[in-house]
N, C-alpha and C positions, 0 to 999 in steps of 0.2 A: 711771243718769245721765239726767236729763231733757234733752229737746231744747229749746233756748232760741230762741223766735221773737220777734224785735223787731217791734212794730207801730207804725207811724208814719203821718203824714199831716198836711197843713196844716190850719189852722183851717177849720171848716165842711165838712170832707170826710166826716164821719160816723164818726170813729174810735171814739168812746165807744160808739156803737151796735154797731159791728163787734166791739169788745172783748167786749161782752155776748154776742154770738153765739158767740164762741170759748168763753166760759164755759159756754154752753148745750151746746157740743160736748164738754164734759168737761175742758177745759183749765184750768189754774190761771192766773189773770190778775192781774198786778201793775200798778197804775196810778200813774204818776209824780206826777200832779196830786193824787191822793188821798193819796199819801205826804206831799207838802208840806202838805196840809191837816192831817194827823195831827201833823206836826212843829210846826206853828204853833198848834195847839189848846192850850187850857189844860193844862199838865203835859207838853206835847210837848217833845222833845229840843232843838228850835231856840229855844224861848222864852228861856232864860237867855242864851245867847251873842248872840242877836239883840237882846235887851233891853239887854245891856251895850253893844253897838255903836250901837243906834238906840233909845234909851229912849222916844222919842215914838211908836214903832211898837207899843208894848204897850197892849193894851186888854182889860179884863176877864180878866187873867191869861193872855191869848194874844197872838199877833201879828196885827195887823190888816193884811190885804192892801191895803185901801184906803189906809191910812196909808203903807204901803211904797211904793205907787204914787205918792203925793204926794211922798215923799222922793226917789224916782228922778226924778220930773218936775223937781224943784228942782235935783237934783244927779245927773246921769246917771252919774257915777263911782261913786255909791253901789251901783249894780247889781253891779259887780265885787266889792265888799266883801260884799254879801248872798250872792252865788253862792259865795264862798269859805267862808262859814259853812254854807250849806244843801246844796251839792252833796255834800260828804263824808257828811252825815247821810242824804241820800237814797240814796246808794250803800250805806250800812250797812243801811238799811231794805230795799233791793232784795236784797242778799246774804242777809239773814236770811230773806226770803221764799223765795228760791231754795233755801236750805238746808233749809227746813221743808216744802217741797212734795214730794209723792210721785207726782204725776201724770207721765205720759210726756211731755206737752208743757206748757211754761210760756211764757205769752205776756207779754212785757214791753211795756206800753203807754207809749211814750216819745215825746211830741210832737217834741222836738228831738233825736231819735236821731242823725241824720247830722250836725247842727250841732255836737253834742258828741262826735262821733267814736266813739259807742258801738256802731256796727255791727260793729266788730272783736270785740266781746264776745259776739255772738250767733251761732247756727248758721245763721240765715237771717233775712231781713227781708221783712215784708209791708207794702205801702203802700196806704192807701185813697185813692181819687181820684174826682173828678167834674169836670164841665166848669166853667170859671171862672165862668160865669153862674149855674149852680146853687149853686156854693160861695158866691158873694156874696149870692144870694137867701136862702140858709139863715141866713147870719150876720146879715143885716139884719133878717130876720123875728124873730130872738131879741129885738131891741129893746134890747140891752145895750151897743151901741157905735155910734159915728158911722161914716160912710163913711171919714172921715179916719183914725180909729183902726184900722179894718180894714186900710186901705192901709199904715199904719205897721207893723202886725203882719206883714203879708205881706212888707214890705221887709226885715224882720229874719229871715225864714225862708228856707231854701234853696228855690229855685223848684220847683214841683210836678213839672215835666218831669224835673228832675235827680233828685228823690227816686224817681220812677217808674223812671228809667233805672238807678239803683243798687240797686233792690230785686229780690228773688228771686220774690216773688209780688205781683201787682197785684189789688186788690179794688175794683171799680167799684161805688160805693154809690148809683147812680141810683135804684134801688128796693130796698125791704127784701128782697123775694123774690130778686132778682138777687144782692144782697150775701150773703144767707144761703146760697145755692147755692155761691157762690165760697168762702165760709168753710169750708163742709162739704168742698169739694174740696181746699182747702189742708190741712185736718186729715187727710183720707184719704191724700193724697200723703205727708205727713210720717210718718204711722203705717205706711204701706207701706214707706217708706224705713227706718224703725226696725226693722221686722220682717225686712228683708233684711240689716240690718247685722250 
């Protein structure tokens, strides 16, 4: 039975980079965002049900995230309908990944882990964090969103202090070296715990 570690953190905190570090430590890593991309891609399991509910979201045989964003901007209630279709499919993808993994530690990279109440389904939670200034700087440097969009995303996520307070492991991603050392430490602690169990 593998140890399930939930990995979470707000936008710009370095979660994707940290997830790769866990993979380098020999953990199996499941990425919620990547799962949604697979489901939306041509032939993905979400294409038919989403296409039936939102025909204008279909583009080149897949679901366009841009078009979904436009639909949600026009009708915020559409988000609930989208989640109703996608969340069960994401859950199936995650369960299949867990069932097919043979590593001692499985890391589940879930941005909205606390918001969706998924912390109850993992053995421990690791939260990535940095100062608000560095977080904002990273997001703005990507050049993919305005300051207003960034603030809007933050307003819909649990505050970072709360995520940190509810987590078992805190990984500060101020530098790559510091983050890598902490990831190594988390993996070592979990492996020691498994050896003692």
